[in-house]
N, C-alpha and C positions, 0 to 999 in steps of 0.2 A: 299792483297785481292782486290786491285784496288779501284777506286773511285765509290761510289754509286751515282746515279742520275746525270750522266754526261749530261743529257738534261736540268738540272736546276742548274744555278750557283748562286742562291741566298743563298742556304745552300748546302754545300758539306761536305760529310763525307768520310774520307779515313781511313779505318780500319787498325789496326796494322797488320804488316806482320808476326811478331813473338810474341809468348806469353810473356806477361810482358811489351811489348812496348805500348806506348800510342796511342790512336786513335786521328786523327786530325779532328776538326770540324771548318769549315770556313763559316763565314756569311758575305755577301757582299750586302748591301741593303741601302735604305734611312734611315736616323738616326732619333731618337727621344729620349728625356730625359727618362731614365729608361730602355732603350732597353737592356743594359748589365745586369741589374738586372733580367729582365724577362727571358732572355736566361739562366742565371745561375740558376734560380729557376727551369726551366724545366730540365736542366741537372742534378740537384740535385734530382729532383723527379724520375728520371730514375735510381737512385742509383749510379751515376757516380761521380767521384771526379776530379776536375780540377787541374792538376799538374803544368800547365804553361799557360800563356795567354798573348796575345798582342792585342791592339785595337787602332784605330786611326780614326779621322773623320775631315772633312773640314767644318762641320756645317750643311751639307745637306746629305752627303753620308758617310757611315762608313764601315770599314773593321775590322773584329774581327776574331781572330784565337785562339782556345782553344785546348790544348792537354789534353785528359781525360783518366782516367783509372777506372776500375771497373768490373762489372759483365760480365762474358763471354757470358751469355745468353741475353744480351741486345737486345731489339727489335729496331734495327737501322732504319728500315723503319718507324716505329711509331715515333721514336725520331725526324727523319727528318721532318715528317709532323707537329709535335707539334712546332718545332722551326720555321718552315715556317709561322705558324699561328700568331706568335707574331711580325713578321717582317712587317714593313709598306710596302704597295704596291709600286712597282717601279714607278707607274704613279704619286705617290704623291711627288716625289723628286723635280719636277720643282717648285711647289708652297708650299713646306713644311713649316708649321709653327713650326720651330724647337724648340722653347722654350714654346710651348703651354702646360700648365700643364695637367697632365693626368686626374685630377678630373673633367675637363670640358667635357670629353667624355667617362664617365663610362658606360659600358654596363649594361643591365638589369641583376639583380642578378639571378643566376640559380635556377631552381625549386629544392625543397628539397623533397626527397622520403624517405619513411619508409620501411626498409627491416627488416622483422620479421621472425625468425625461431626458431623451437624447436629442441633440441638435446636430445638423450636418457641419456647422461651422460657428465660430464665435465672432462677435463684432463688438466694437466699443459701445457700451451702453446696453448690451444684451441683458445683464443682470438687473439693470434698472427697469427695462421694459417688462421683464417678468415680474419684478416686485410691484410695479404699478398695476399690472393685471391682477395679481393676488390681492392687492389692496381694494381694487374695485369689486372683487369677489367676497370681500370681508373675511379674508383668511389672514391670520396673524402669524408672521414668520418667527419661529423660535430658534432655528439654526439653519445654516446653509453650508453645503459642501459642493465645490465646483472642481471638476476634473477635466483636463484636456488631454485627449489621446494623441499619439504621435501623428496620426493622419489629419488632425485638426478638428475632429468631432469632439463635442462637449457633452459631458453628463452632469446634470444639475440635480442635487438632492435638497429638497426643502422639507424641513420639519415644521408643520403648521398646526394651528388650532382654528376652529371655525366659530366665528361670532354667532352664527345662526344655529350651531349645534346640529347640523343636518348632513355633515359630510359622510356619515355612515350609510346614507341612502344612495342608491344608484343614480337617481335623478339629479341629486346635487353634484355627484362626481362627474356625471356627463356634462353638466353645466360648466364646471370648472375646466374640464378638458377641452370642451368646445371653445371656451373663451380664450384659453391659452393658444390653441391652434389658430384662432383668428388673429392673435397678436404676432405669433411667430411665423405664420404662413408655411411656405414650403421648407423652411429651415428645420422644422420639427420632424424627427424620425418616429418617436414613440413617446407616450405619456402614460404613467400608471399612478394610481392613488390607492394606498392601503393603510390600514390602522397600524401604527407603530407599536410593536410589542414592548414589554417592560425592559428588555435588554437594550433595545434601540433607544427608548425614551431616556434611559439612564445615561447612555452615551451622548445624548443630545445636549447635555449640560455643558459640554466642552471641558477643556483642561482645567484642573483645579489650581494650576500653578501659573502665577504671573511673576516675571522677573522683578526683583526688589527695586531696580532703577525705575521701572514703570510705575509701581505703586507709590514711590516717593515723589515722582514728578507730577503725576496727574491726579493723585488722590489726596493731595495736601489739603488740610482744612483751614489753612491760614491764608488770609487775604494778602496778596503781594502789595508792597508799597506803591502808592499811586494808582492802584486799581487799573493798571494798563493791561488790556486784553485784546487789543486790535479792533475795538468797536469803532464804527464811523460816527457814533453819537457821543454825547457828553459822558464823562467818567463820573458824574455825580452819583453817589450812592448814599442815601440817608435813611435810617430806620430809627424812629423815636417812639417812646412809650410814655403815656401820661395818664395818671389816675385821678387827676383833679377835675376833669371835664364831665364826668358822669358818676353818679352815686353807685352804680352797679356794674360798670364796664371799664375795661382798660382801653384807652384810645391808642391805636397804632397808626402812625403816619409814615408813609413811604414815598420817597422821590428817587427815581433811578432812570436809566436809559430804557427805552422801549425795545422789545424784541418779541419774537414769536413765542407764544406760550407763557407770557409773563404772569397773567392772572392764574393760570394753572400752577405755576411754580409756587406762588404765594399760598394758594388754597391747599396744595399738596403738603406743604410744610406745616400749615396749621392743623391739617387733618392728622398727620403723623404725631404731632404733639398733643392731640386730643383737645384742641382749642376750638371753641364754638364762635363763629362770627354772627353776631346779632344784627349788625348793620355793616354794609360795605358800599363804597363808591370808588370806581376806577375810571381813569381817563388818561389818554395819551394825546399830546398835542402835535401840531404839524412839525415841530422841531425835533421830534423823537424823544421827548421827555415824558415819562410815565409817572403818574401820581395816584396814590391810593390812601383812603381814610377808612379805618376799620374800628368798630367797637366789638371787643372780644371778651370772653370770659372762660374760665377753666371748666372742666367737666363737672365740678362740684357746684357750679353756678356762681362762683366767687371771682373777684378781680384777680389779676395777675400782679401780686404785690411783692412776692419774694424776689429780691434783687438777683439772686442766682438764677432763678427761672427766667426772669426778664432778660438777663444777659445771654443765657443759653438760646432762647428763642430769637433774640435780636441777632446774635452771631450766625445762627443757622439761616435766618432770612437773608442776611447780607451775602452769605456764601452762595445760597441758591439763586439770588438775584444777580450776583456777579458772574457766577459760573455754573449754570444748571447742568451743563453737559461738559465733559472733559474730552479734549481732543489733543492727540500727539502723533507725530510721525517719527518713527524710530528706524535705526538700521538693524536688520536681521541678517547678519552676514553680508553677502553682496546685495541682498534684496532690501526692499523698503516695506515697512509694515505700518499701516494706519491703525491707530487705536482710538476708539470712541467709547466713553463710559457714560451710561445712562442710569441715574439713581432710580431705585425701585421703591415704590410705596410700601408701607408696612403690610398692606393688603395683598402685595405680590404683583402689582401692575406697575409698568414703567411708562414713560412718555411715549406716545404713539408716533409712527411714521419716521422714526429715527433712521432705520435702514433705508427707507425710501429716499430721504434727504441725502444720506451718504452716497448712495449709488447715483442719484441725480447730479450731485456735485462732481463726482468722478467722470460721469458721462460728459458734462460740460467741459471738463478739463481734458477730455479725450484720453483718459487713462483706463487701461484694461485691468480687470480684477482676476488674479490668479487663484486665490482661495479665500474662504471666509470661515471664521469660527465665532459663534455667539455663545457665551456662557454666563452663568450667574456666579458671582464671587462675593464672599463676605470679607470686607475690608474695613478696618477700624470700626467694628461693630455695626456695619451698615452693608446692606446688599446692593450690588451694582450689576447691571447688565452690560457686559463688556463685548464690544465688537472688535475682533482682530482680523484685519483685512490685509492680505499679502498682495501687493500691487505688482502687476506685470509691466515693468518699465521697458519700453523698447529702446534699443541702442540709439543713442543720439537724442533721447527725449530732452526737451528744453524746459520741462516743468520742474521747478525746484521743489524741494521738500517743504520749504516755508510756504511756497505758493499752494501746495496741496493742502497743508494744514489750514491756511487762511481761507481757501475756497470751501472746504468742508465746514469750517466753523461758521462762515457767513451764511451758508445755505441752511444749516441747522438753526441758526438764530434768526433767520429771516431778514438779514441785512443785505438787501438787494441793491 
């Protein structure tokens, strides 16, 4: 179908010529630590999977090539625009401070808006349908509260931020309300959008308390024996580091099972450790095995030679590759609670579309959601975005708790 945006060579997208073939995304711009992570997060947010990748940099300018597969209805124009937004400007290449940590130039946090609407009735998958509509509108969900009245009517409260930073305008609000009405049809009674005040924003962080049993079970930093986690692919997980292959870089070699967001997990970990990737090659074969070769250096431009630093990075990579998201199903009195923990980058962002995948898995399992709490928690010196979802199990439901956990985990990891 040709190259899109031939007038702009910072980001080029060449769509697949045949169904099933990957689309090529090329990024050619000034470099910065964490750029690969930022690009991978955006690609993941658009529901695409990276099947192969190559990257290289000379310390100032980088060249990155991704082969992606995914949804046929991808909005390529919008993806192109979002990728451009995270690329450093070309004018910064001459005086780029290549190893400047990102936390020194953090943007102002986006405004949080409260989206409130009533529906005449609830149905299995309602929350997913709404979540999908909000994702299409580029609204990021921060917290959800679902309430069902005795007469069956439902009130949904969504605390959201706007990727476009336009939700303060009436035009943007009208667009959002119109799109939601189109999705919900006659079931919608009313819909309102307003800027959340400080008192509401503070409450949107959720409860600061998590039961000790939960933190011990799903936040363990130890790899279990045998690496058994219910994956349909191989349990192979190898991370090695070698300083003999390059005079200036440490070689990192990774072999593991493939899953959704695999390259993002690697690049996110390296970014949090302030490690620069000078060269990278990623590939997943037809048997579900992922392999990566990286040449990396520290922020001071030196190899990673300290054994303690090597062990720390290797251990974190193994944990992130083995279990990037934590999933558990617990008893909460007579009810069932689903918990999903999403690690947050040091810059404050987490993996996208987590709530979308959770609600899709529950919709497929035909399980209704009674209430949702999304909060940020500091656990073992690390920030997590924790989803606590109380399930509305109908009497006589035949879906076991193990089946719920397995279904949610497979959807999150892309094990279809």
